[in-house]
C-alpha positions in Angstrom: 2.1 8.8 3.4 -0.8 7.6 5.0 -2.3 10.4 3.9 -1.3 10.2 0.3 -2.4 6.5 0.3 -5.8 7.7 1.9 -6.3 10.5 -0.6 -5.4 7.8 -3.4 -7.7 5.2 -2.5 -10.7 8.0 -2.5 -10.0 9.2 -5.7 -9.7 5.7 -7.5 -13.3 5.0 -5.4 -14.4 7.9 -7.3 -13.0 7.2 -10.6 -10.7 10.5 -10.8 -7.4 8.7 -10.1 -7.2 7.0 -13.6 -8.0 10.5 -15.1 -4.9 11.8 -13.7 -3.0 8.9 -14.4 -3.3 9.5 -18.0 -2.9 13.1 -17.7 0.3 12.7 -15.9 1.4 9.8 -16.8 3.9 7.8 -15.0 4.2 10.6 -12.5 1.1 9.4 -11.0 2.3 6.2 -10.2 5.0 6.8 -7.6 4.9 3.9 -5.2 3.1 5.4 -2.6 -0.1 6.4 -4.6 0.4 3.2 -7.1 0.4 1.1 -3.9 -3.2 2.7 -2.8 -4.4 2.8 -6.2 -3.2 -1.0 -6.8 -5.6 -2.3 -3.3 -8.6 -0.3 -4.3 -8.5 -0.8 -7.8 -8.6 -4.9 -6.9 -11.4 -4.2 -4.5 -13.4 -2.6 -6.7 -12.9 -5.4 -9.3 -14.2 -8.3 -7.2 -16.8 -6.9 -5.3 -19.3 -8.5 -7.3 -18.2 -12.3 -4.9 -18.9 -10.5 -1.9 -17.2 -8.3 1.0 -15.6 -10.6 2.8 -14.2 -13.2 0.0 -14.4 -10.6 -2.9 -13.6 -7.1 -1.8 -11.8 -8.2 1.8 -9.5 -11.1 -0.2 -8.7 -9.3 -2.9 -7.4 -6.2 -1.5 -5.2 -7.8 0.8 -3.4 -10.3 -1.7 -1.3 -7.8 -2.2 -1.4 -5.0 1.0 -0.7 -8.0 2.8 3.0 -9.2 1.7 3.7 -5.1 1.9 2.4 -5.0 5.5 4.3 -8.0 6.4 7.4 -6.9 4.9 7.2 -3.4 6.2 6.4 -5.1 10.0 9.8 -7.5 9.5 11.9 -4.8 7.9 11.2 -2.6 10.7 11.9 -5.4 13.4 15.3 -6.3 11.8 16.3 -2.7 11.6 15.8 -1.9 15.1 17.3 -5.6 16.2 20.3 -4.7 14.4 20.3 -1.1 16.2 20.0 -2.5 19.4 22.5 -4.8 19.3 25.2 -2.1 18.0 23.9 0.4 21.0 24.8 -2.7 23.5 28.1 -3.3 22.2 28.4 0.8 22.1 29.2 0.7 18.2 26.4 3.4 17.6 
């Protein structure tokens, strides 16, 4: 997944991903590649505001909630799994 996101970010940075999206339609907006495209598109759009506030701040407006949700949900799943193991359920 990380490789797909990285490749999508590179293609978006070089302007190739938009042409792929026009050709492939909805097939190019699968969640993993769409996430990478959204993050980098926001960064490119706001780069005139500077690297810290423009690029960094706007890039993590979308990526921040996704990362927090992923980490939190993984924590909850491991917690549930640990509880079931201790009680002999799994």
